N, C-alpha and C positions, 0 to 999 in steps of 0.2 A: 627388895620389895618389887613385885611385878604388878603393874596395873593392868587390869583387863577391860575389855570393852564395856562390860556391865558396870564397872566402877565409875566410868565417866559419862555414860550415856544419859540422855534425857528420857525418862520413862513416861513423861507427860508430853505428848506430841499431838499435833493437829492432823486430823484426817478429813478429807473431803471426798464425797462421791464423785465419780468421773462425770456424771451428768450435771453437776453444779455449774451454773453459769459463772463466767470469769469475774463479773462484778461482785456477785455474792461471795465468791471465793476470796477476792481481794479484801472485801470488807471484813470477812471472818478472820483472815490473816492479820489485818491491822488491829482488830479488836483483841485478838489473843497475843499480839506482839510477836508473831512468828514470821520469819523470812522464808518459810517453806511450808509445804503440807504434803503428807503422804496421800496419794490418790488411790481410792479403793474402788472396786468394781461391784456394781449392782447391789449396793446396800450390805455387802458382805465385808469380811476383813481381808479379802484377797487383794493384794497390791497390784494396781494397774500402772502406777508410775509415781513420779515425784514432781512437784511444781515449785518453782522458786521465784523470788522477787525479780530475778534477772529475766525469767520467762515472760513476766508481765511487761517489763520494759521493752524487751526485744519484739514480742509478738503482738502486743496490744498498743502500748504507748508510742513506740517509734513508728509503727505502721498506721497509727491513727484509726485503729479498729474499735468498733463499739463493743465494750466488754460484755454487754448483755447478749450479744449475738454469738459468743463463743463459749464452748464448754471448757471446763478445767482441763479435760484430757486433750483438748486441742493445743494447749500450751505445754502440758507436762512432758517430761522425758519418760518414755516407756522403759528405759533401762534404769533399773534400780540396783545400785551396788550395795551389797550386804555382807555382814560378817556374823559370826556366832558370838553369843555373850561372853564366852571364855577365850576369845581371841586376844592375845596380848596387844596392848595399845601401840607398841612399836610397829607391829605388823599392820594395824589399822592405819597409823599415820603414814607409813610407807606406801600403802595402797592408795590412800587419799591423795598423796602427793603425786604418785606416778600417774594416777587417773585424772588429776587436775580437778578434783571435786572437793566441795566444802562440807558435804554431808554424807554420812554412811549409815544405812539402816542396820539395826541389830535385830536379828530374827532367830527364832527357834523353829525348825521345820518351815512352815509357811506363815507362822504368826509373828508379826512385828512386835517386839517388846521394847524398842527404844530407837533413838536416833542420836548419832554422835555428830556434833558440828565442830567446825574449826574452833569456835569459841570454847566449846567444852574441852578440847585438846589443850588449848592455851591455858585455860584456867587450871586444869589438872596438873599440867607440868609446872606451872608457876608455884602451886602448893608444894609439889614435890621438891623443886629447887629451893624454896624457902625452908622446908624441913631439913634438907641436907645442909643448907647454910647454917641453920641453928645448931645442928649436930656438930659441924666442924668448929663453929665458934665455941661451943661448950667444951669440946675436946681441947682446943687451944688454950682456953682459960684455965683448964684443970692442970695443965702442964706447968711444972715449976721451972723457973729459969735456972740454967746451969751457972755455976761459978759464983 
């Protein structure tokens, strides 16, 4: 059984326009319990970047910057790593690990269809390992002892 990006991605994700002020963005992320947001450009679905809770800590809190004075795009990383929905999860995980990222955008052409987080990966693999464990236990219990 091969898991694909589309099997483990979150299809419900937060987007914020690049002009949103950082305070509004932070409040929206908290309200929706998201540690990240995909940043879009000019009211469209074009991706301009991704902003994470770490960006807020590093660029607002640690520097004692007024969050109302900064736009989300001032905090966001303009580099957005992405994969296709049919990318095998082992490739996704390898890329995430080698890039040192906790989120991978899933897109078809230029449209974002989901986001894979480290939490999604751990949850999916836990289910996979649990399923394999049950199958192994079932196989072992169906074997009759010799002699």
